[in-house]
BATOR-48602 format. One line per 5 residues: number of its first residue (from 1); their letters; for each residue x, y, z of C-alpha. Coordinates in Angstrom, 2 decimals, padded with zeros to 5 digits. Layout:
<recs>
NUM	a	X/Y/Z | ...;
</recs>
This chain:
<recs>
1	mgevv	018.29/-041.28/-029.49 | 016.53/-038.36/-031.16 | 018.12/-035.27/-032.63 | 019.64/-032.76/-030.22 | 018.10/-029.32/-030.74;
6	hvpaa	019.80/-026.09/-029.67 | 017.86/-022.83/-029.82 | 019.72/-019.64/-028.85 | 018.28/-016.99/-026.55 | 015.82/-014.71/-028.35;
11	gdrfr	015.67/-017.30/-031.13 | 013.19/-019.62/-032.78 | 013.64/-023.34/-033.46 | 013.09/-022.70/-037.18 | 014.63/-019.20/-037.21;
16	eqrkv	011.26/-017.71/-038.09 | 009.72/-014.46/-036.89 | 006.09/-014.82/-035.73 | 004.31/-011.63/-034.70 | 000.74/-011.86/-033.46;
21	fgsrt	-001.69/-009.17/-032.36 | 000.74/-006.55/-033.68 | 003.64/-006.72/-031.24 | 003.72/-010.12/-029.51 | 006.55/-012.41/-030.66;
26	idikv	006.19/-016.19/-030.52 | 009.34/-018.30/-030.69 | 009.12/-022.08/-030.88 | 011.71/-023.54/-028.51 | 010.72/-027.22/-028.75;
31	stldt	008.73/-028.34/-031.77 | 006.14/-031.05/-032.12 | 008.53/-032.46/-034.74 | 011.17/-032.88/-032.01 | 008.85/-034.83/-029.70;
36	sgslc	006.73/-036.96/-032.04 | 003.83/-034.62/-031.36 | 003.83/-035.01/-027.59 | 005.13/-031.58/-026.56 | 005.44/-028.01/-027.82;
41	ileit	007.25/-025.25/-025.92 | 006.91/-021.59/-026.91 | 008.46/-018.39/-025.62 | 006.12/-015.40/-025.81 | 007.60/-011.88/-025.69;
46	dplkg	005.19/-009.07/-024.89 | 006.55/-005.53/-025.33 | 003.06/-004.15/-024.59 | 000.35/-004.96/-022.08 | -002.45/-007.26/-023.16;
51	gvpwh	-003.35/-010.85/-023.78 | -005.50/-013.40/-025.50 | -009.26/-014.02/-025.40 | -010.81/-016.46/-022.94 | -010.61/-019.92/-024.49;
56	fhreq	-010.21/-023.62/-023.79 | -008.37/-026.49/-025.45 | -010.23/-029.71/-026.15 | -007.07/-031.86/-026.13 | -004.16/-029.98/-024.46;
61	eewfy	-003.05/-028.98/-021.04 | -001.38/-025.55/-021.16 | 001.37/-024.69/-018.66 | 002.55/-021.10/-018.15 | 005.91/-020.08/-016.63;
66	viege	006.83/-016.41/-016.24 | 010.41/-015.55/-017.18 | 010.16/-011.77/-017.03 | 007.47/-009.23/-016.17 | 004.06/-009.60/-014.57;
71	yviev	001.13/-011.62/-015.87 | -002.41/-012.33/-014.76 | -003.74/-015.77/-015.61 | -007.28/-016.86/-014.87 | -008.19/-020.54/-015.01;
76	gdery	-011.85/-021.27/-014.45 | -012.88/-019.11/-011.48 | -009.34/-018.73/-010.09 | -007.13/-015.67/-010.67 | -003.32/-015.84/-010.41;
81	elrpg	-000.95/-012.88/-010.38 | 002.37/-014.24/-011.58 | 005.89/-012.86/-011.42 | 009.18/-014.38/-012.65 | 009.51/-017.97/-011.51;
86	dsvla	005.76/-018.48/-010.99 | 003.77/-021.00/-013.02 | 000.24/-022.31/-013.41 | -001.30/-025.23/-015.31 | -004.58/-024.89/-017.19;
91	prkvp	-006.19/-028.33/-017.61 | -007.78/-029.26/-020.91 | -011.43/-028.27/-021.38 | -011.17/-025.57/-018.67 | -011.59/-021.97/-019.92;
96	hvwah	-008.60/-019.74/-019.25 | -007.14/-016.38/-020.21 | -003.83/-014.59/-019.71 | -002.44/-011.09/-020.08 | 000.84/-009.26/-019.62;
101	vgegt	000.02/-006.56/-017.07 | 003.45/-005.25/-015.97 | 005.50/-002.33/-017.16 | 008.25/-003.04/-019.69 | 008.64/-006.33/-021.50;
106	grlli	007.09/-009.60/-020.41 | 008.35/-013.05/-021.34 | 006.40/-016.22/-020.81 | 007.07/-019.89/-021.54 | 004.02/-021.85/-022.61;
111	vfqpa	004.02/-025.64/-022.84 | 001.31/-027.62/-024.61 | 000.91/-031.31/-023.90 | 000.08/-033.11/-026.08 | 001.20/-030.67/-028.72;
116	grmed	-001.58/-031.26/-031.22 | -001.59/-028.65/-033.98 | -000.54/-025.70/-031.83 | 002.41/-024.74/-034.05 | 000.09/-024.57/-037.06;
121	ffsgl	-002.30/-022.45/-034.99 | 000.38/-019.83/-034.21 | 001.50/-019.72/-037.84 | -002.10/-019.10/-038.87 | -002.51/-016.47/-036.16;
126	aqlgs	000.57/-014.62/-037.42 | -000.96/-014.56/-040.92 | -004.14/-012.87/-039.64 | -002.27/-009.62/-038.97 | -002.26/-007.26/-036.03;
131	npqre	-006.00/-006.84/-035.44 | -007.94/-009.95/-036.53 | -011.73/-009.95/-036.40 | -013.45/-012.16/-033.81 | -014.98/-014.34/-036.55;
136	elqkl	-011.52/-015.00/-038.04 | -010.14/-015.83/-034.60 | -013.02/-018.18/-033.74 | -012.60/-020.03/-037.03 | -008.84/-020.43/-036.47;
141	fsahg	-009.26/-021.49/-032.82 | -011.95/-024.02/-033.72 | -009.89/-025.51/-036.56 | -007.11/-026.19/-034.02 | -009.12/-027.78/-031.23;
146	meitg	-009.96/-024.69/-029.19 | -012.98/-022.51/-028.56 | -013.10/-018.82/-027.69 | -015.37/-018.30/-024.68 | -014.96/-014.57/-024.01;
151	pplav	-012.94/-011.39/-024.58 | -009.39/-010.71/-023.40 | -008.84/-009.43/-019.87 | -009.19/-005.68/-019.42 | -005.69/-004.32/-018.78;
156	e	-004.96/-000.79/-017.54;
</recs>
């Protein structure tokens, strides 16, 4: 049997603080190290509206589950307006984008399967600071098996 891992609420598996794009917090809940690389589960906390650029993963499916707040997720040509308890799966190689669009704080679970190098990606993203340039982002995405295919969603 593998190691049992307990991560408290509002906590990170490694007790690290990862801030990306200025205010978004990323907490690892289940690490690739816990699952022999097969799974990675993150909790994203969004105090502000906004999201990530359109992108796709060459090797991972990405599953989204809303814990708190309102999110818009587009996968291919489909648009989903999600509230707490809603989820959507983005298959590998299909462009997708997501954004927190509700008032107040949003919280989202994201699961990557297989995990690949997603943890390394988020560590690298945190090191880029609050407003990385598109070229920096593209280089980081590409180095971790993803490609940026467009800008973030416009959020009012």
